[in-house]
N, C-alpha and C positions, 0 to 999 in steps of 0.2 A: 289710477284707481280713485273713484269718487264715491263717497258715502253720502247718502241723501239726508240723513238726519244725524243728530248728536254731533253737532259741530259748532265751533266758535271761530270766527274769522276776524283778523286784525289787519289793518292797513295803516302804515305810518311812513313819515319821511325818513331819509337815511341819517339817523342820529343814534348813537350808541345808547342814549338814555332810554330808548324804547326796548332795549334788551331787558332791562329790569322790569319794565311794564309787562312784557311777554312772560317773564318768570312769575310775576304776580298772578297772571291768568292760569299758568301751569299750577301754581300753588292752590288755587281754587279747585282745579280739576283733581289735584292730589287728594283733597278731602272728599270731593264728590265721588271719585272712583275708587277710594280706599287704596291708593298706591302706597306701598311700603317705603320706608325711608331709603333703603339701598337703591331701589329702582328709581325713586324720585331724584336722588343725587345723580344717577347716570343720565336720566332724561334731561334734567336741568343743565348739566354740564354740556351735553350734546346740543341742546337748544341754544345756549349762550354762544357756543362755537359757530353754529350755522348762521345765527342772526348777525353776529359780529362779522363773519365772512361776507354775508350779503351786503352789509353796510360798507365795510372797508374795501373789500376786493371787488365785489360785483358792481356796486353803485359808486365806488370811489368817494364815499361820503358826500355825494352831491345831494343837497337838500331838496332839489327838484325831483329826484328819483325816489320811488316808493319801494317799500319792502312789504310783502304780503305773507302773513302767517296764518295757517289754518290748522286747528286741532280737530281731529275726527276720532270718535271712539265707539267701540262696541264693548260688550261685557269683558271680553278677553284681551283687548289691546287698545293702545293709543297710537294714533298715526299723526305725525306733524309734518306739514309741508311748509317750506319757506322758499319764496321766490323773490328775486331782485329784478331790476329793469336793465340789466347789462345787455345791450344789443349785440354784443360780440358772442359768437358761439364758443362755448368753453369745451375743450377736449378733455373730459374727465379721465379718459384712458391715458393721456399724456401726463396728467398730474399724478396718476397712480404709478406710472413708470418712474417719474422723477422721485417720488416718495420712496419707492423700493430701492433706488440707487443712492439714496442719501442717508445721512445720519438721522436716526429716529428722534433724537433730541433737538434736531434742527427746528427753527421757527416755522419754516415753510412746510405745509402739509400736515402739521401736527393735529390740527382740528379735524381733518378727515380721518386720521387714525383714531382719534378719540370717538368720533361718531360711530365708526365701524365697530370699535371695541365695546361701546356702551349700549348700542341699540341692536335689536335683533335683525333688522333689515334696513338697508340704506340704498336709495335709488337716486340716480342723478339724471336730470334732463336739461337740455340746453336748446334754446331757439332764439330767433331774433327778438322775441318778447321778453327774454330774460332766462336766467339759470334758476333751476328749481331743485331742491334737495328734499326728498321724502324719506322720513325716518319712521320706523315702527318699533314698538316695544310691547311685548306681552305683559299684561298686568294681572 
C-alpha cells in the first residue's frame, strides 16, 4: 500500500540510537495529528520494537546496512513501514508458529506480539531486498 502524500521517510544506519530519533519524529506527528496519549503509547512501543528488530535481527547491527522508516497518514489513520536490508527471506509464518508454541513471556517473539496487540493491522513482507513490517493504527 502506497500513499502518495502525507508522508515522512527516514533512512539510517543500523544503530539503536536511531530508534529514539524515529520516536522524536513520531512525537511531532502526535501533535500534528492530535493522537491521544493512549494511542501514542501503543504506537511508540510498537515502533520501538520493530526498529530494534530491524537493527538487531534483520541487519545484525551491521552499520553498512540501512533501516528505512516511512510514516504515512490520512485523517483517520497512521501507517508506519519499517524495512531492513536482510537479504535472507524471513518466514513470518514459521515465526508465528514458534511464538504460539512457546512461553508468551519468552524473549523471542515478544515484539511481534506487542505489535499485533497495539496496532490495528500488521503486515509482514520479505524479499531479497529486506524484510518489511507495515503497521497501521486508527487515530
